[in-house]
Each structure stands twice: as C-alpha cells, then as structure tokens.
Backbone as CSV, one residue per row, in Angstrom:
resi,resn,N_x,N_y,N_z,CA_x,CA_y,CA_z,C_x,C_y,C_z
1,MET,18.692,67.343,-45.517,18.941,66.059,-44.959,19.958,65.173,-45.945
2,ASN,19.751,65.816,-47.320,20.435,65.309,-48.452,21.937,65.855,-48.171
3,ASP,22.014,67.378,-47.730,23.359,67.773,-47.453,24.221,67.096,-46.568
4,LEU,23.149,66.881,-45.160,24.005,66.137,-44.253,24.739,64.684,-44.642
5,LEU,23.807,63.992,-45.700,24.035,63.002,-45.728,25.478,62.773,-47.005
6,ALA,25.342,63.589,-47.753,26.665,63.833,-48.461,28.045,64.176,-47.721
7,LYS,27.625,65.225,-46.600,28.712,65.493,-45.791,29.140,64.250,-44.825
8,LEU,28.193,63.257,-44.394,29.033,62.155,-43.922,29.729,61.022,-44.476
9,LYS,29.676,61.351,-45.851,30.390,60.035,-46.610,32.034,60.400,-46.504
10,ASP,32.139,61.747,-46.354,33.380,62.032,-46.308,33.920,62.660,-45.271
11,ASP,33.076,63.056,-44.235,33.739,63.717,-43.088,33.549,62.948,-41.687
12,THR,34.855,62.045,-41.600,34.941,61.346,-40.190,34.621,61.802,-38.871
13,GLY,35.188,63.110,-39.211,34.943,63.954,-37.927,33.325,64.092,-37.557
14,LEU,32.733,64.432,-38.075,31.311,64.380,-37.879,30.740,63.270,-37.828
15,GLN,31.287,62.201,-38.578,30.642,60.607,-38.092,30.864,60.328,-37.022
16,GLU,31.886,60.532,-36.461,32.395,60.406,-34.803,31.459,61.155,-33.956
17,LYS,31.462,62.455,-34.032,30.665,63.035,-33.286,29.164,62.588,-33.274
18,LEU,28.556,61.961,-34.188,27.249,61.695,-34.381,27.194,60.199,-33.561
19,LYS,28.299,59.592,-33.902,28.179,58.251,-33.124,28.240,58.386,-31.625
20,GLY,28.568,59.594,-30.982,28.639,59.862,-29.696,27.254,60.298,-28.891
21,ALA,26.148,60.625,-30.107,25.051,61.192,-29.727,24.264,59.498,-29.192
22,THR,23.518,60.056,-28.066,22.942,58.978,-27.093,21.568,59.030,-27.457
23,ASP,21.011,60.256,-28.285,19.640,59.490,-28.750,19.348,60.895,-29.940
24,LEU,18.165,60.721,-30.517,17.804,61.224,-31.648,18.124,62.880,-31.630
25,ASP,17.371,63.289,-30.416,17.610,64.971,-29.895,19.281,65.274,-30.022
26,SER,19.949,64.448,-29.602,21.258,64.605,-29.595,22.118,64.883,-30.996
27,ALA,21.698,63.808,-31.722,22.118,63.581,-33.256,21.553,65.006,-34.268
28,VAL,20.122,65.046,-33.845,19.831,66.695,-34.420,20.578,67.904,-34.083
29,ALA,20.844,67.861,-32.654,21.808,69.059,-32.076,23.090,69.090,-32.737
30,ILE,23.560,68.082,-33.029,25.092,67.760,-33.710,25.093,68.371,-35.030
31,ALA,24.195,67.506,-35.734,23.734,68.340,-37.113,23.703,69.448,-37.373
32,LYS,22.960,70.196,-36.430,22.823,71.629,-36.541,23.683,72.455,-36.078
33,LYS,24.665,71.777,-35.043,25.657,72.758,-34.927,26.613,72.555,-35.728
34,ALA,26.608,71.550,-36.693,27.564,71.576,-37.994,27.184,72.583,-39.178
35,GLY,25.981,72.887,-38.799,25.256,74.029,-40.084,24.264,73.389,-40.821
36,PHE,23.798,72.177,-40.396,22.857,71.497,-41.337,21.072,71.737,-40.890
37,ASP,20.492,72.250,-41.397,19.041,72.272,-40.860,18.197,71.159,-41.244
38,VAL,18.435,70.316,-40.174,17.546,69.076,-40.076,16.391,68.981,-38.628
39,SER,15.668,68.209,-38.995,14.873,68.207,-37.716,14.338,66.651,-37.444
40,LYS,13.976,66.417,-36.093,13.475,65.183,-35.837,12.673,64.236,-37.175
41,GLU,11.958,65.298,-37.364,10.939,64.630,-38.174,11.727,64.354,-39.730
42,ASP,12.579,65.452,-40.230,13.415,64.692,-41.322,13.733,63.501,-41.333
43,TRP,14.823,63.509,-39.893,15.403,62.350,-39.425,14.728,61.240,-39.699
44,LEU,13.504,60.910,-38.821,12.822,59.899,-38.781,12.041,59.433,-40.174
45,SER,11.675,60.751,-40.846,11.309,60.524,-42.530,12.226,59.778,-43.341
46,TYR,13.608,60.211,-43.208,14.493,59.604,-44.061,14.710,58.073,-43.569
47,GLN,14.757,58.009,-42.328,14.930,56.413,-41.944,13.481,55.274,-42.088
48,ALA,12.758,56.180,-42.172,11.501,55.341,-42.360,11.458,54.884,-43.972
49,LYS,11.895,56.052,-44.615,11.937,55.571,-45.841,13.015,54.447,-46.423
50,GLN,14.246,54.512,-45.649,15.249,53.680,-45.827,14.864,52.289,-45.525
51,MET,13.990,51.962,-44.439,13.450,51.021,-44.254,12.545,50.131,-45.151
52,LEU,11.899,51.343,-45.610,11.213,50.513,-47.080,11.966,49.888,-48.095
53,GLU,12.931,50.675,-48.298,13.795,50.251,-49.438,15.056,49.160,-49.100
54,LEU,15.159,48.972,-47.862,15.943,47.959,-47.870,15.535,46.740,-48.736
55,SER,16.456,45.980,-48.866,16.593,44.320,-49.714,16.037,43.278,-48.634
56,ASP,15.453,42.121,-49.112,15.213,41.106,-48.393,16.331,40.516,-47.257
57,ARG,17.586,40.828,-47.784,18.704,40.327,-46.992,18.903,41.163,-46.005
58,GLU,18.838,42.603,-46.275,19.335,43.629,-45.193,17.932,43.416,-44.389
59,LEU,16.950,43.188,-44.244,15.655,43.198,-43.692,15.781,42.102,-42.685
60,GLU,16.546,40.840,-43.427,16.819,39.621,-42.634,17.824,40.054,-41.337
61,VAL,18.689,40.613,-42.017,19.739,41.045,-40.813,19.442,41.948,-40.161
62,VAL,18.615,43.121,-40.112,17.960,43.905,-38.848,17.247,43.312,-38.366
63,ALA,16.312,42.528,-38.809,15.168,41.751,-37.789,15.636,41.025,-37.026
64,GLY,16.832,40.264,-37.296,17.706,39.216,-36.572,18.619,39.718,-35.629
65,GLY,18.916,41.049,-35.728,20.136,41.429,-35.128,21.437,40.931,-35.068
66,LYS,21.937,40.323,-36.057,22.808,39.629,-36.746,23.940,40.400,-37.153
67,GLY,23.906,41.534,-37.575,24.834,42.689,-37.892,24.426,43.700,-38.212
68,GLU,24.841,44.273,-39.036,24.655,45.749,-39.791,24.382,45.616,-41.120
69,ALA,22.846,46.284,-41.661,22.495,46.309,-42.568,22.992,47.656,-43.395
70,GLN,24.000,47.641,-44.289,24.388,48.726,-44.980,24.315,48.835,-46.312
71,ASN,23.643,49.680,-46.909,23.525,49.951,-48.558,24.267,51.348,-48.736
72,GLU,24.164,51.878,-49.817,24.776,53.030,-50.113,24.397,54.227,-49.514
73,GLU,23.083,54.251,-49.337,22.692,55.480,-48.613,22.807,55.239,-47.009
74,THR,22.762,53.882,-46.291,22.421,53.979,-44.903,23.502,53.779,-44.386
75,VAL,24.767,53.777,-45.066,26.209,53.823,-44.799,26.139,55.366,-44.135
76,GLY,25.658,56.349,-45.064,25.929,57.625,-44.205,25.098,57.918,-42.706
77,ILE,23.971,57.545,-42.715,23.630,57.852,-41.592,23.125,57.142,-40.507
78,CYS,22.492,55.457,-41.042,22.072,54.667,-40.377,22.962,53.765,-39.561
79,SER,24.157,53.433,-40.230,25.055,52.564,-39.789,25.814,52.742,-38.607
80,TRP,26.127,54.159,-38.484,26.939,54.799,-37.362,26.081,54.555,-35.977
81,ALA,24.726,54.588,-36.342,23.738,54.515,-35.115,23.087,53.323,-34.856
82,SER,23.696,52.063,-35.260,23.066,50.960,-35.357,22.770,50.437,-33.693
83,ASN,23.280,50.727,-33.028,23.526,50.606,-31.473,22.490,51.362,-30.597
84,GLN,22.106,52.619,-31.435,21.080,53.276,-30.561,19.846,53.154,-30.914
85,ASP,19.110,53.233,-29.660,17.717,52.760,-29.738,16.421,53.595,-30.628
86,TRP,17.151,54.784,-30.998,16.432,55.728,-31.883,16.808,55.558,-33.241
87,CYS,17.752,54.288,-33.524,17.787,54.013,-35.058,17.312,52.810,-35.293
88,PRO,16.467,53.031,-36.529,15.887,51.312,-36.863,16.940,50.093,-37.510
89,CYS,18.049,50.723,-37.382,19.184,49.794,-38.343,19.374,48.562,-37.213
C-alpha cells in the first residue's frame, strides 16, 4: 500500500484512473493493473487508520460533509475518492 501511496503523489494519470473507480473493487483492480499488490483489506485497513489519525478539524469537516479533509497522507488515497461511497473521506 505504501508503494501505491508514494506513486499517487506524483502520478496524475493513475490518480485520474482511480477517480473513475466506481467502487472499492474497481479501485483495487486499477491499482493491481498498475502493478501494485493491494487488496480490499489493505485499502480498508489504511482508510481506518487514517480516520483514527484525523485532527479534530478534519473530523468536523468529514462528519459535516462540508468539504474534503486532507492531510499529507490522505491526499494520496482518500481525497480523490471523497465522492465515492466506499471512501470514508
């Protein structure tokens, strides 16, 4: 998962492909096609960890649905999927 996150910081093409994912299965398939060994469990575990590490302000934004909560780590994986029902962002 860390390799995918690192790649997403610089690869706008892969970011765009993942933005088009309609669900978590699609996102995992796109990541695997790009050469990353990730599973749904990896993805959900990462997202759960991110939720636990959000600041109070970020939690307010996410809970209130008033915008995107982004920190250095979530920019790579969660912010692009903020409109997807399988992303907690």
